[in-house]
ZADO-1210 file (C-alpha; in nm, 4 decimals, padded with zeros to 6 digits):
<atoms>
<atom x="-00.0012" y="-00.0012" z="-00.0004" code="MET" pos="1"/>
<atom x="00.1252" y="00.3437" z="-00.0845" code="GLY" pos="2"/>
<atom x="00.1214" y="00.6594" z="00.1246" code="GLU" pos="3"/>
<atom x="00.1794" y="01.0326" z="00.1042" code="ILE" pos="4"/>
<atom x="00.4856" y="01.0837" z="00.3162" code="VAL" pos="5"/>
<atom x="00.5386" y="01.4593" z="00.2794" code="GLY" pos="6"/>
<atom x="00.4126" y="01.7780" z="00.1202" code="ALA" pos="7"/>
<atom x="00.5127" y="02.1375" z="00.0669" code="ALA" pos="8"/>
<atom x="00.3948" y="02.4716" z="-00.0614" code="LEU" pos="9"/>
<atom x="00.6791" y="02.5899" z="-00.2895" code="VAL" pos="10"/>
<atom x="00.7463" y="02.9078" z="-00.4939" code="ALA" pos="11"/>
<atom x="00.8508" y="02.8663" z="-00.8538" code="HIS" pos="12"/>
<atom x="00.9118" y="03.2334" z="-00.9580" code="VAL" pos="13"/>
<atom x="01.1469" y="03.2993" z="-01.2508" code="PRO" pos="14"/>
<atom x="01.3896" y="03.4764" z="-01.0211" code="THR" pos="15"/>
<atom x="01.5146" y="03.1498" z="-00.8749" code="ILE" pos="16"/>
<atom x="01.6607" y="03.0325" z="-01.2094" code="VAL" pos="17"/>
<atom x="01.8357" y="03.3564" z="-01.2872" code="MET" pos="18"/>
<atom x="02.2163" y="03.3767" z="-01.2371" code="PRO" pos="19"/>
<atom x="02.3005" y="03.4726" z="-00.8785" code="GLU" pos="20"/>
<atom x="02.4680" y="03.8039" z="-00.9871" code="ALA" pos="21"/>
<atom x="02.1483" y="03.9065" z="-01.1596" code="ASP" pos="22"/>
<atom x="01.9356" y="03.8092" z="-00.8624" code="ARG" pos="23"/>
<atom x="02.1508" y="04.0192" z="-00.6341" code="ARG" pos="24"/>
<atom x="02.1478" y="04.3133" z="-00.8698" code="GLU" pos="25"/>
<atom x="01.7669" y="04.3174" z="-00.8660" code="LEU" pos="26"/>
<atom x="01.7612" y="04.2827" z="-00.4847" code="ASN" pos="27"/>
<atom x="01.9995" y="04.5490" z="-00.3584" code="GLY" pos="28"/>
<atom x="02.2921" y="04.3069" z="-00.3264" code="GLY" pos="29"/>
<atom x="02.1121" y="04.0359" z="-00.1328" code="ALA" pos="30"/>
<atom x="02.0008" y="03.7067" z="-00.2728" code="ASP" pos="31"/>
<atom x="01.6448" y="03.5830" z="-00.2548" code="THR" pos="32"/>
<atom x="01.5895" y="03.3358" z="00.0241" code="SER" pos="33"/>
<atom x="01.3798" y="03.1204" z="-00.2155" code="LEU" pos="34"/>
<atom x="01.6942" y="02.9662" z="-00.3652" code="VAL" pos="35"/>
<atom x="01.8475" y="02.8500" z="-00.0401" code="ALA" pos="36"/>
<atom x="01.4972" y="02.7564" z="00.0694" code="GLY" pos="37"/>
<atom x="01.4546" y="02.5049" z="-00.2137" code="LEU" pos="38"/>
<atom x="01.7881" y="02.3453" z="-00.1281" code="HIS" pos="39"/>
<atom x="01.6557" y="02.3181" z="00.2295" code="ARG" pos="40"/>
<atom x="01.3330" y="02.1533" z="00.1003" code="VAL" pos="41"/>
<atom x="01.5486" y="01.8924" z="-00.0730" code="ARG" pos="42"/>
<atom x="01.7717" y="01.8387" z="00.2259" code="ARG" pos="43"/>
<atom x="01.5169" y="01.8418" z="00.5058" code="GLU" pos="44"/>
<atom x="01.2065" y="01.7010" z="00.3372" code="LEU" pos="45"/>
<atom x="01.2822" y="01.4963" z="00.0291" code="LEU" pos="46"/>
<atom x="01.6125" y="01.3327" z="00.1200" code="ASP" pos="47"/>
<atom x="01.5034" y="01.1824" z="00.4564" code="PRO" pos="48"/>
<atom x="01.1677" y="01.0592" z="00.3215" code="LEU" pos="49"/>
<atom x="01.2975" y="00.8468" z="00.0330" code="GLY" pos="50"/>
<atom x="01.0024" y="00.9292" z="-00.1926" code="ALA" pos="51"/>
<atom x="00.9377" y="00.7248" z="-00.5065" code="ASP" pos="52"/>
<atom x="00.7197" y="00.9835" z="-00.6782" code="THR" pos="53"/>
<atom x="00.6826" y="01.3619" z="-00.6557" code="ILE" pos="54"/>
<atom x="00.3459" y="01.5021" z="-00.7573" code="VAL" pos="55"/>
<atom x="00.3589" y="01.8698" z="-00.8569" code="VAL" pos="56"/>
<atom x="00.0342" y="02.0642" z="-00.8544" code="VAL" pos="57"/>
<atom x="00.1273" y="02.3118" z="-01.1220" code="ASP" pos="58"/>
<atom x="-00.0544" y="02.6479" z="-01.1127" code="THR" pos="59"/>
<atom x="00.0306" y="02.7317" z="-01.4772" code="HIS" pos="60"/>
<atom x="-00.1318" y="02.4180" z="-01.6151" code="TRP" pos="61"/>
<atom x="-00.4858" y="02.5596" z="-01.6402" code="PHE" pos="62"/>
<atom x="-00.7616" y="02.3160" z="-01.7187" code="THR" pos="63"/>
<atom x="-01.1324" y="02.3756" z="-01.7660" code="THR" pos="64"/>
<atom x="-01.3498" y="02.0635" z="-01.8024" code="PHE" pos="65"/>
<atom x="-01.1694" y="01.8302" z="-01.5671" code="GLU" pos="66"/>
<atom x="-00.8702" y="01.7750" z="-01.3470" code="HIS" pos="67"/>
<atom x="-00.5702" y="01.6600" z="-01.5537" code="CYS" pos="68"/>
<atom x="-00.2667" y="01.4549" z="-01.4616" code="ILE" pos="69"/>
<atom x="00.0392" y="01.3728" z="-01.6723" code="ALA" pos="70"/>
<atom x="00.0669" y="00.9993" z="-01.7497" code="ALA" pos="71"/>
<atom x="00.3889" y="01.0023" z="-01.9531" code="HIS" pos="72"/>
<atom x="00.6508" y="00.7295" z="-01.9142" code="GLU" pos="73"/>
<atom x="00.9126" y="00.9981" z="-01.9600" code="ARG" pos="74"/>
<atom x="00.9241" y="01.3526" z="-02.0866" code="ARG" pos="75"/>
<atom x="01.2404" y="01.4984" z="-02.2392" code="THR" pos="76"/>
<atom x="01.3220" y="01.8084" z="-02.4340" code="GLY" pos="77"/>
<atom x="01.3898" y="02.1788" z="-02.3926" code="ARG" pos="78"/>
<atom x="01.1622" y="02.4328" z="-02.2320" code="TYR" pos="79"/>
<atom x="01.1134" y="02.7945" z="-02.3263" code="THR" pos="80"/>
<atom x="00.8616" y="03.0052" z="-02.1364" code="SER" pos="81"/>
<atom x="00.6122" y="03.1927" z="-02.3519" code="ASP" pos="82"/>
<atom x="00.5665" y="03.4324" z="-02.0580" code="GLU" pos="83"/>
<atom x="00.9334" y="03.5197" z="-02.0047" code="LEU" pos="84"/>
<atom x="01.1513" y="03.3770" z="-02.2849" code="PRO" pos="85"/>
<atom x="01.4268" y="03.6260" z="-02.1959" code="ARG" pos="86"/>
<atom x="01.4898" y="03.4452" z="-01.8694" code="GLY" pos="87"/>
<atom x="01.3729" y="03.0880" z="-01.9296" code="MET" pos="88"/>
<atom x="01.4829" y="02.9679" z="-02.2737" code="ALA" pos="89"/>
<atom x="01.6003" y="02.6336" z="-02.4043" code="GLY" pos="90"/>
<atom x="01.6112" y="02.4741" z="-02.0572" code="VAL" pos="91"/>
<atom x="01.6831" y="02.0990" z="-02.0931" code="PRO" pos="92"/>
<atom x="01.4679" y="01.8574" z="-01.8944" code="TYR" pos="93"/>
<atom x="01.4460" y="01.4826" z="-01.8495" code="ASP" pos="94"/>
<atom x="01.1562" y="01.3766" z="-01.6299" code="ILE" pos="95"/>
<atom x="01.0687" y="01.0146" z="-01.5607" code="PRO" pos="96"/>
<atom x="00.6940" y="00.9906" z="-01.5053" code="GLY" pos="97"/>
<atom x="00.4629" y="00.7536" z="-01.3192" code="ASP" pos="98"/>
<atom x="00.1859" y="00.6418" z="-01.5571" code="PRO" pos="99"/>
<atom x="00.0696" y="00.3742" z="-01.3138" code="GLU" pos="100"/>
<atom x="-00.0095" y="00.6343" z="-01.0517" code="LEU" pos="101"/>
<atom x="-00.1652" y="00.8689" z="-01.3070" code="ALA" pos="102"/>
<atom x="-00.3963" y="00.5943" z="-01.4335" code="ARG" pos="103"/>
<atom x="-00.4901" y="00.5048" z="-01.0752" code="ALA" pos="104"/>
<atom x="-00.5869" y="00.8683" z="-01.0099" code="VAL" pos="105"/>
<atom x="-00.8050" y="00.8691" z="-01.3205" code="ALA" pos="106"/>
<atom x="-00.9699" y="00.5397" z="-01.2232" code="LYS" pos="107"/>
<atom x="-01.0516" y="00.6633" z="-00.8702" code="VAL" pos="108"/>
<atom x="-01.1860" y="00.9809" z="-01.0320" code="GLY" pos="109"/>
<atom x="-01.4229" y="00.7747" z="-01.2469" code="GLU" pos="110"/>
<atom x="-01.5598" y="00.6135" z="-00.9278" code="GLU" pos="111"/>
<atom x="-01.6042" y="00.9476" z="-00.7452" code="THR" pos="112"/>
<atom x="-01.9198" y="01.1477" z="-00.7780" code="GLU" pos="113"/>
<atom x="-01.8910" y="01.4937" z="-00.9355" code="ASP" pos="114"/>
<atom x="-01.5181" y="01.4516" z="-01.0070" code="THR" pos="115"/>
<atom x="-01.3721" y="01.4324" z="-01.3583" code="TRP" pos="116"/>
<atom x="-01.0115" y="01.3357" z="-01.4146" code="VAL" pos="117"/>
<atom x="-00.8188" y="01.2956" z="-01.7390" code="HIS" pos="118"/>
<atom x="-00.4809" y="01.1198" z="-01.7442" code="ALA" pos="119"/>
<atom x="-00.2862" y="01.2337" z="-02.0525" code="THR" pos="120"/>
<atom x="00.0313" y="01.0933" z="-02.2115" code="ASP" pos="121"/>
<atom x="00.0036" y="01.3151" z="-02.5201" code="ASP" pos="122"/>
<atom x="00.3641" y="01.3873" z="-02.6279" code="PRO" pos="123"/>
<atom x="00.2713" y="01.7351" z="-02.7467" code="TYR" pos="124"/>
<atom x="00.1018" y="01.8682" z="-02.4312" code="ILE" pos="125"/>
<atom x="00.2778" y="02.1696" z="-02.2878" code="ALA" pos="126"/>
<atom x="00.5043" y="02.1633" z="-01.9865" code="LEU" pos="127"/>
<atom x="00.5063" y="02.4655" z="-01.7516" code="HIS" pos="128"/>
<atom x="00.7671" y="02.6349" z="-01.5427" code="TYR" pos="129"/>
<atom x="00.6061" y="02.5692" z="-01.1989" code="PRO" pos="130"/>
<atom x="00.7326" y="02.2162" z="-01.2712" code="THR" pos="131"/>
<atom x="01.0467" y="02.2882" z="-01.4722" code="VAL" pos="132"/>
<atom x="01.1923" y="02.5530" z="-01.2375" code="ASN" pos="133"/>
<atom x="01.1914" y="02.3093" z="-00.9468" code="LEU" pos="134"/>
<atom x="01.3903" y="02.0394" z="-01.1223" code="LEU" pos="135"/>
<atom x="01.7330" y="02.1935" z="-01.0849" code="GLY" pos="136"/>
<atom x="01.6882" y="02.2182" z="-00.7115" code="PHE" pos="137"/>
<atom x="01.4772" y="01.9158" z="-00.6237" code="LEU" pos="138"/>
<atom x="01.5113" y="01.6491" z="-00.8904" code="GLN" pos="139"/>
<atom x="01.7017" y="01.3307" z="-00.8094" code="ARG" pos="140"/>
<atom x="01.5910" y="00.9736" z="-00.8959" code="ASP" pos="141"/>
<atom x="01.2201" y="01.0056" z="-00.8185" code="GLU" pos="142"/>
<atom x="00.9433" y="00.9856" z="-01.0711" code="ARG" pos="143"/>
<atom x="00.7739" y="01.3238" z="-01.1335" code="TRP" pos="144"/>
<atom x="00.4071" y="01.3753" z="-01.2169" code="VAL" pos="145"/>
<atom x="00.2453" y="01.7114" z="-01.2904" code="SER" pos="146"/>
<atom x="-00.1182" y="01.7888" z="-01.2064" code="VAL" pos="147"/>
<atom x="-00.3174" y="02.0796" z="-01.3448" code="GLY" pos="148"/>
<atom x="-00.5277" y="02.3370" z="-01.1631" code="VAL" pos="149"/>
<atom x="-00.8870" y="02.3471" z="-01.2915" code="CYS" pos="150"/>
<atom x="-00.9866" y="02.7078" z="-01.3384" code="GLN" pos="151"/>
<atom x="-01.3580" y="02.6297" z="-01.3010" code="THR" pos="152"/>
<atom x="-01.3170" y="02.4351" z="-00.9783" code="ALA" pos="153"/>
<atom x="-01.4408" y="02.5614" z="-00.6448" code="GLU" pos="154"/>
<atom x="-01.2876" y="02.4945" z="-00.3022" code="VAL" pos="155"/>
<atom x="-01.4629" y="02.1620" z="-00.2471" code="ASP" pos="156"/>
<atom x="-01.3740" y="02.0452" z="-00.5975" code="ASP" pos="157"/>
<atom x="-01.0044" y="02.0949" z="-00.5248" code="PHE" pos="158"/>
<atom x="-01.0320" y="01.9219" z="-00.1919" code="LEU" pos="159"/>
<atom x="-01.2186" y="01.6272" z="-00.3410" code="ARG" pos="160"/>
<atom x="-00.9625" y="01.5884" z="-00.6159" code="PHE" pos="161"/>
<atom x="-00.6900" y="01.5917" z="-00.3498" code="GLY" pos="162"/>
<atom x="-00.8723" y="01.3082" z="-00.1762" code="ASP" pos="163"/>
<atom x="-00.8934" y="01.1215" z="-00.5072" code="VAL" pos="164"/>
<atom x="-00.5134" y="01.1594" z="-00.5355" code="LEU" pos="165"/>
<atom x="-00.4671" y="01.0215" z="-00.1852" code="ALA" pos="166"/>
<atom x="-00.6936" y="00.7263" z="-00.2510" code="GLN" pos="167"/>
<atom x="-00.5032" y="00.6458" z="-00.5711" code="ALA" pos="168"/>
<atom x="-00.1675" y="00.6650" z="-00.3856" code="VAL" pos="169"/>
<atom x="-00.2973" y="00.4159" z="-00.1326" code="SER" pos="170"/>
<atom x="-00.3657" y="00.1685" z="-00.4111" code="GLN" pos="171"/>
<atom x="-00.0134" y="00.1661" z="-00.5578" code="VAL" pos="172"/>
<atom x="00.3183" y="00.0805" z="-00.3977" code="ASP" pos="173"/>
<atom x="00.4540" y="00.4371" z="-00.3760" code="ARG" pos="174"/>
<atom x="00.5965" y="00.6809" z="-00.1227" code="ARG" pos="175"/>
<atom x="00.4707" y="01.0130" z="-00.2536" code="VAL" pos="176"/>
<atom x="00.5522" y="01.3786" z="-00.1820" code="VAL" pos="177"/>
<atom x="00.2993" y="01.6389" z="-00.3016" code="VAL" pos="178"/>
<atom x="00.4393" y="01.9798" z="-00.4009" code="LEU" pos="179"/>
<atom x="00.1895" y="02.2665" z="-00.4306" code="ALA" pos="180"/>
<atom x="00.3905" y="02.4771" z="-00.6781" code="SER" pos="181"/>
<atom x="00.2583" y="02.8331" z="-00.6685" code="GLY" pos="182"/>
<atom x="00.2418" y="03.1638" z="-00.4921" code="GLY" pos="183"/>
<atom x="00.0190" y="03.3303" z="-00.2399" code="MET" pos="184"/>
<atom x="-00.1439" y="03.6671" z="-00.3316" code="SER" pos="185"/>
<atom x="-00.0812" y="03.7132" z="-00.7018" code="HIS" pos="186"/>
<atom x="-00.1174" y="04.0595" z="-00.8467" code="ARG" pos="187"/>
<atom x="00.1617" y="04.2190" z="-01.0406" code="PHE" pos="188"/>
<atom x="00.2554" y="04.5858" z="-01.0498" code="TRP" pos="189"/>
<atom x="00.1609" y="04.7642" z="-01.3741" code="PRO" pos="190"/>
<atom x="00.4229" y="04.7507" z="-01.6442" code="LEU" pos="191"/>
<atom x="00.5470" y="05.1085" z="-01.5985" code="ARG" pos="192"/>
<atom x="00.5909" y="05.0559" z="-01.2210" code="GLU" pos="193"/>
<atom x="00.7025" y="04.6915" z="-01.2190" code="LEU" pos="194"/>
<atom x="01.0781" y="04.7531" z="-01.2461" code="ARG" pos="195"/>
<atom x="01.0631" y="04.9673" z="-00.9310" code="GLU" pos="196"/>
<atom x="00.9338" y="04.6682" z="-00.7310" code="HIS" pos="197"/>
<atom x="01.1597" y="04.3776" z="-00.8274" code="GLU" pos="198"/>
<atom x="01.3171" y="04.3407" z="-00.4822" code="GLY" pos="199"/>
<atom x="01.2117" y="04.0582" z="-00.2525" code="SER" pos="200"/>
<atom x="01.1234" y="04.2871" z="00.0438" code="ASP" pos="201"/>
<atom x="00.7576" y="04.2294" z="00.1409" code="PRO" pos="202"/>
<atom x="00.7158" y="04.6112" z="00.1165" code="ALA" pos="203"/>
<atom x="00.6951" y="04.5437" z="-00.2576" code="ASN" pos="204"/>
<atom x="00.3789" y="04.3309" z="-00.2228" code="ILE" pos="205"/>
<atom x="00.1011" y="04.4882" z="-00.4340" code="ILE" pos="206"/>
<atom x="-00.1073" y="04.6107" z="-00.1315" code="SER" pos="207"/>
<atom x="-00.1308" y="04.6176" z="00.2426" code="ASP" pos="208"/>
<atom x="-00.4415" y="04.4034" z="00.2171" code="GLU" pos="209"/>
<atom x="-00.2631" y="04.1370" z="00.0179" code="ALA" pos="210"/>
<atom x="00.0328" y="04.1319" z="00.2551" code="ARG" pos="211"/>
<atom x="-00.1920" y="04.1008" z="00.5576" code="ALA" pos="212"/>
<atom x="-00.3970" y="03.8235" z="00.3999" code="ALA" pos="213"/>
<atom x="-00.0831" y="03.6299" z="00.3089" code="ASP" pos="214"/>
<atom x="00.0575" y="03.6642" z="00.6574" code="ARG" pos="215"/>
<atom x="-00.2691" y="03.5424" z="00.8054" code="HIS" pos="216"/>
<atom x="-00.2708" y="03.2345" z="00.5812" code="VAL" pos="217"/>
<atom x="00.0958" y="03.1713" z="00.6542" code="LEU" pos="218"/>
<atom x="00.0360" y="03.1850" z="01.0284" code="SER" pos="219"/>
<atom x="-00.2375" y="02.9232" z="00.9974" code="MET" pos="220"/>
<atom x="-00.0184" y="02.6987" z="00.7871" code="LEU" pos="221"/>
<atom x="00.2580" y="02.7104" z="01.0484" code="LEU" pos="222"/>
<atom x="00.0063" y="02.6273" z="01.3258" code="GLU" pos="223"/>
<atom x="-00.1398" y="02.3356" z="01.1232" code="GLY" pos="224"/>
<atom x="-00.4776" y="02.5048" z="01.1041" code="ASP" pos="225"/>
<atom x="-00.5746" y="02.3845" z="00.7604" code="HIS" pos="226"/>
<atom x="-00.9444" y="02.4097" z="00.8372" code="ALA" pos="227"/>
<atom x="-00.8844" y="02.7781" z="00.9010" code="GLY" pos="228"/>
<atom x="-00.7112" y="02.8231" z="00.5667" code="VAL" pos="229"/>
<atom x="-00.9889" y="02.6443" z="00.3800" code="VAL" pos="230"/>
<atom x="-01.2552" y="02.8488" z="00.5576" code="ASP" pos="231"/>
<atom x="-01.0674" y="03.1691" z="00.4744" code="PHE" pos="232"/>
<atom x="-01.0808" y="03.1102" z="00.0958" code="MET" pos="233"/>
<atom x="-01.3761" y="03.3422" z="00.0201" code="ASP" pos="234"/>
<atom x="-01.1919" y="03.6327" z="00.1851" code="GLU" pos="235"/>
<atom x="-00.8498" y="03.5324" z="00.0549" code="TYR" pos="236"/>
<atom x="-00.9726" y="03.5426" z="-00.3100" code="ARG" pos="237"/>
<atom x="-01.0232" y="03.9138" z="-00.2726" code="ALA" pos="238"/>
<atom x="-00.6415" y="03.9420" z="-00.3072" code="VAL" pos="239"/>
<atom x="-00.6224" y="03.6930" z="-00.5995" code="SER" pos="240"/>
<atom x="-00.4122" y="03.3999" z="-00.4686" code="PRO" pos="241"/>
<atom x="-00.2335" y="03.2271" z="-00.7555" code="GLU" pos="242"/>
<atom x="-00.4414" y="02.9606" z="-00.9284" code="GLY" pos="243"/>
<atom x="-00.7362" y="03.0339" z="-00.6961" code="ARG" pos="244"/>
<atom x="-00.5062" y="02.8724" z="-00.4392" code="PHE" pos="245"/>
<atom x="-00.5984" y="02.5385" z="-00.6034" code="GLY" pos="246"/>
<atom x="-00.2424" y="02.4113" z="-00.5686" code="HIS" pos="247"/>
<atom x="-00.2647" y="02.4362" z="-00.1913" code="TYR" pos="248"/>
<atom x="-00.6215" y="02.3073" z="-00.1794" code="LEU" pos="249"/>
<atom x="-00.5416" y="01.9947" z="-00.3835" code="VAL" pos="250"/>
<atom x="-00.2421" y="01.9289" z="-00.1561" code="MET" pos="251"/>
<atom x="-00.4540" y="01.9887" z="00.1547" code="ALA" pos="252"/>
<atom x="-00.7262" y="01.7596" z="00.0232" code="GLY" pos="253"/>
<atom x="-00.4683" y="01.4861" z="-00.0208" code="ALA" pos="254"/>
<atom x="-00.3652" y="01.5293" z="00.3406" code="LEU" pos="255"/>
<atom x="-00.7135" y="01.5088" z="00.4903" code="GLY" pos="256"/>
<atom x="-00.8631" y="01.8492" z="00.3991" code="GLY" pos="257"/>
<atom x="-01.0074" y="02.0392" z="00.6923" code="ARG" pos="258"/>
<atom x="-00.9054" y="01.7543" z="00.9243" code="ARG" pos="259"/>
<atom x="-00.5343" y="01.7923" z="00.8450" code="CYS" pos="260"/>
<atom x="-00.3348" y="01.8999" z="01.1512" code="ARG" pos="261"/>
<atom x="00.0185" y="01.8956" z="01.0078" code="ALA" pos="262"/>
<atom x="00.2156" y="02.2018" z="01.1186" code="ARG" pos="263"/>
<atom x="00.4217" y="02.3784" z="00.8552" code="GLY" pos="264"/>
<atom x="00.7926" y="02.4583" z="00.8716" code="VAL" pos="265"/>
<atom x="00.8858" y="02.7768" z="00.6921" code="GLN" pos="266"/>
<atom x="01.1885" y="02.7191" z="00.4672" code="CYS" pos="267"/>
<atom x="01.2280" y="03.0702" z="00.3240" code="SER" pos="268"/>
<atom x="01.1381" y="03.4234" z="00.4089" code="ASN" pos="269"/>
<atom x="00.7972" y="03.5522" z="00.3053" code="TYR" pos="270"/>
<atom x="00.8985" y="03.7502" z="-00.0024" code="GLU" pos="271"/>
<atom x="00.7616" y="03.9631" z="-00.2863" code="SER" pos="272"/>
<atom x="00.8093" y="03.8785" z="-00.6567" code="ALA" pos="273"/>
<atom x="00.7060" y="04.1942" z="-00.8476" code="VAL" pos="274"/>
<atom x="00.4058" y="04.2345" z="-00.6189" code="GLY" pos="275"/>
<atom x="00.3129" y="03.8727" z="-00.5531" code="THR" pos="276"/>
<atom x="00.3535" y="03.6812" z="-00.2245" code="GLY" pos="277"/>
<atom x="00.5951" y="03.3889" z="-00.2163" code="GLN" pos="278"/>
<atom x="00.7173" y="03.1396" z="00.0467" code="VAL" pos="279"/>
<atom x="00.8264" y="02.7790" z="00.0961" code="HIS" pos="280"/>
<atom x="00.6504" y="02.5785" z="00.3680" code="VAL" pos="281"/>
<atom x="00.7013" y="02.2070" z="00.4222" code="VAL" pos="282"/>
<atom x="00.4720" y="01.9636" z="00.6019" code="PHE" pos="283"/>
<atom x="00.5892" y="01.6360" z="00.7493" code="GLU" pos="284"/>
<atom x="00.3501" y="01.3522" z="00.8218" code="ARG" pos="285"/>
<atom x="00.2831" y="01.3425" z="01.1941" code="PRO" pos="286"/>
<atom x="00.3463" y="00.9999" z="01.3638" code="PRO" pos="287"/>
<atom x="-00.0283" y="00.9375" z="01.3954" code="GLY" pos="288"/>
<atom x="-00.1117" y="01.0459" z="01.0393" code="GLY" pos="289"/>
<atom x="-00.1925" y="01.3711" z="00.8663" code="TRP" pos="290"/>
<atom x="-00.5146" y="01.4316" z="01.0637" code="THR" pos="291"/>
<atom x="-00.3835" y="01.3458" z="01.4125" code="SER" pos="292"/>
</atoms>
């Protein structure tokens, strides 16, 4: 029987794959803590757990009619971002997949009311940088599977899909880590102001309201109050969390939803990325299970 052994909310912002000298130039001489933070996620979460498969809930893979999961045996090639080709161009990747797990997720989805899941192994489907940007920091020998964020889903849809993922993991012989790859509040500065706000200082967050909402959510994550985060979603969406915060909600659903009690460990500073809120938070499975 398989199990989800760990999870994390991780930032994937383009800054992390820039050369260090460029990062420091944008940030007044200091480096972003998100880079060292990802190394810490690898060292303190992934290495000790010995995971077989890493599932990335990718906030740039927008779906509409169903939840989608990559079912490729392997994906290789080069990645160029259509959003920022100046900074992410021709990046090589080689990602062994886990089609058995992907098919298991789709099968459980078929058996779950009001949940629609499509497992795709189409060789031409796009890859996105919330997955690609993590590879240089976190990839070792594990299988990697990307999952989309359905833009028409509501809170309970995300939670239910997370539960589907957990049920599928339990049916295969896997030790799985779920990475919710995305930001917190997610509004950028207007183009003519953006270059004045490229530093990581939280003072560059787009508004006081967004910063306060992010800090409130972060405090609940660190306390293990996942019910509080879920119940805060209507208010939180006023500051436009990335991907409707679906990356977190799918992860939380896989860990027990509102019943999850796992406390978070902050592995980076809370930072700004041109107005958006970013942080790394890892969750280890408590001895009695995710809901104990």
